ROTOR-837263 format. One record per residue (C-alpha): x, y, z; residue in three letters. Coordinates in pm, 1 decimal. Example, Ala and Ser with C-alpha at 12.3 -4.5 7.8 and 13.67 -1.06 7.14 Angstrom:
BEGIN
- 1230.0;-450.0;780.0;Ala
- 1367.0;-106.0;714.0;Ser
REM end
This chain:
BEGIN
- 2560.2;506.1;539.3;Met
- 2804.4;685.8;312.1;Lys
- 2620.1;1017.7;329.9;Tyr
- 2454.0;1133.3;650.3;Ser
- 2106.0;1100.1;495.5;Asn
- 1939.3;920.6;210.4;Leu
- 1956.8;1141.2;-96.2;Ile
- 1672.5;1171.3;-345.2;Leu
- 1647.9;1378.4;-659.4;Glu
- 1337.0;1603.1;-661.6;Lys
- 1166.7;1429.5;-955.4;Arg
- 1228.7;1087.1;-801.0;Asp
- 1087.3;1214.9;-471.1;Phe
- 767.4;1335.8;-641.5;Val
- 733.7;1011.2;-836.9;Lys
- 782.9;804.4;-519.5;Leu
- 513.7;1006.0;-338.8;Lys
- 276.4;937.8;-630.2;Arg
- 358.7;567.8;-625.7;Ile
- 291.5;553.5;-252.0;Leu
- -39.2;734.0;-297.3;Asn
- -155.5;494.9;-570.9;Val
- -47.8;182.7;-379.4;His
- -156.2;280.1;-27.5;Arg
- -441.1;25.8;-21.9;Tyr
- -227.0;-277.0;-111.0;Tyr
- -361.7;-593.5;50.4;Glu
- -42.2;-796.5;10.4;Asp
- 142.5;-779.9;344.8;Tyr
- 488.4;-814.5;190.7;Ala
- 422.3;-511.3;-27.5;His
- 258.4;-325.0;261.4;Lys
- 577.6;-361.9;464.5;Asp
- 790.0;-245.5;171.0;Ala
- 557.7;50.3;110.2;Leu
- 575.2;148.9;477.1;Glu
- 953.9;119.8;470.0;Arg
- 970.6;333.4;155.1;Leu
- 741.1;595.0;309.3;Lys
- 957.9;619.1;621.9;Glu
- 1276.1;642.8;417.9;Arg
- 1162.0;920.7;185.2;Ile
- 1022.2;1127.2;473.3;Glu
- 1373.6;1148.4;619.9;Asp
- 1559.5;1186.6;289.4;Ala
- 1753.9;1488.6;175.3;Leu
- 1582.2;1604.5;-146.0;Val
- 1816.0;1768.4;-397.4;Gln
- 1814.4;1917.4;-746.2;Asp
- 1952.7;1673.3;-1002.9;Glu
- 2286.0;1855.3;-1036.3;Glu
- 2344.3;1822.0;-659.6;Asn
- 2280.6;1446.8;-638.6;Val
- 2610.1;1253.3;-625.8;Pro
- 2662.3;1013.4;-917.0;Asp
- 2693.2;712.7;-685.4;Asp
- 2343.8;746.6;-533.5;Val
- 2081.5;484.4;-623.9;Val
- 1790.2;649.4;-802.9;Arg
- 1489.3;533.6;-1000.2;Leu
- 1605.3;373.9;-1326.0;Asn
- 1953.0;309.5;-1184.5;Ser
- 2140.7;-10.1;-1263.1;Lys
- 2271.6;-127.1;-927.5;Val
- 2541.4;-388.0;-874.5;Thr
- 2550.0;-550.1;-531.2;Val
- 2776.3;-814.7;-383.6;Ile
- 2688.0;-1057.9;-105.6;Ser
- 2921.4;-1169.0;171.7;Arg
- 2994.5;-1489.4;-17.8;Asp
- 3123.5;-1288.0;-315.0;Gly
- 2828.9;-1334.0;-551.0;Lys
- 2736.1;-1021.1;-742.0;Ser
- 2403.0;-932.9;-899.9;Gln
- 2285.9;-644.4;-1114.0;Val
- 1939.6;-496.0;-1069.3;Phe
- 1758.2;-222.0;-1255.6;His
- 1549.4;-23.5;-1004.3;Leu
- 1222.7;68.8;-1174.9;Val
- 868.4;191.2;-1101.5;Pro
- 616.7;-88.5;-1027.7;Pro
- 471.6;-79.0;-1379.7;Ser
- 809.5;-183.8;-1526.7;Glu
- 894.1;-465.1;-1284.5;Glu
- 1020.0;-781.9;-1453.7;Asn
- 1225.6;-1007.1;-1227.3;Ile
- 1345.4;-1227.0;-1516.8;Lys
- 1504.4;-922.3;-1680.9;Glu
- 1649.4;-796.9;-1351.1;Gly
- 1400.1;-510.3;-1320.6;Asn
- 1302.5;-477.6;-955.9;Ile
- 1029.4;-246.8;-836.7;Ser
- 1098.3;35.7;-598.1;Val
- 805.8;-98.0;-391.6;Ile
- 968.6;-438.6;-348.5;Ser
- 1154.2;-505.0;-24.0;Thr
- 1492.7;-479.7;-194.6;Leu
- 1396.4;-176.5;-403.4;Gly
- 1256.4;15.9;-107.1;Ala
- 1579.2;-47.2;82.4;Asn
- 1813.5;46.2;-205.1;Leu
- 1665.2;380.5;-312.9;Ile
- 1867.6;677.0;-188.4;Gly
- 2169.3;474.5;-75.1;Leu
- 2513.2;503.1;-235.6;Ala
- 2809.9;293.2;-342.6;Val
- 2974.1;124.7;-39.5;Asp
- 2646.7;128.6;158.1;Asp
- 2512.4;-206.2;277.4;Thr
- 2151.3;-318.7;279.2;Val
- 2010.7;-613.5;472.7;Gln
- 1710.3;-801.5;342.1;Ile
- 1520.0;-1093.0;486.3;Gly
- 1405.6;-1171.5;837.2;Ile
- 1628.8;-1107.4;1139.8;Pro
- 1709.4;-1475.3;1188.3;Ser
- 1788.7;-1524.2;818.4;Asp
- 1896.6;-1205.8;644.8;Phe
- 2125.1;-1139.5;352.5;Lys
- 2370.2;-851.5;355.8;Ser
- 2431.4;-685.4;18.7;Leu
- 2692.7;-417.5;-44.2;Lys
- 2637.2;-169.0;-326.0;Ile
- 2950.0;-172.9;-540.9;Ile
- 2832.0;15.8;-848.5;Lys
- 2542.5;227.0;-965.8;Thr
- 2476.4;369.3;-1306.9;Lys
- 2197.1;608.5;-1386.8;Arg
- 1992.3;509.9;-1689.1;Ser
- 1866.8;818.7;-1868.2;His
- 1609.3;628.3;-2068.4;Gln
- 1266.6;781.4;-2085.2;Leu
- 1024.8;576.9;-1884.6;Ser
- 678.2;481.7;-2001.8;Ser
- 583.6;502.4;-1636.5;Asp
- 220.3;603.9;-1579.0;Pro
- 307.9;759.9;-1241.5;Tyr
- 477.7;1051.8;-1413.9;Ser
- 145.6;1161.0;-1563.6;Glu
- -82.3;1125.5;-1260.6;Ile
- -193.4;1440.4;-1081.0;Asp
- -294.2;1420.3;-716.4;Phe
REM end
């Protein structure tokens, strides 16, 4: 890990807590595992004001470029669950890949899959999208 801890911006942290609260009763085991992983990761994260978050940290609404060991690169847009669209490259933060990417930085590596058949992806670029989200989680009070 490039930085000693995962780094989250305060607003992303609050939004992630809201997402976890809304989705805590998910019946789909794949999503349950991703939600549990996300919960564990944000509990240990270093939460910072926006101006203190390094530019190379993966945040919500970041465009993330990863490269596999075989040299294939892919670009993902990390979004809240309500904006997920795999065909457009929008992956949800509650997906297995999304839950593992959030808070990491350029040059960090993430492994996805099962232990006997996993894929190693290295983050080579991240770009923060400052678009306003139509995300319903930003309006929910708990």
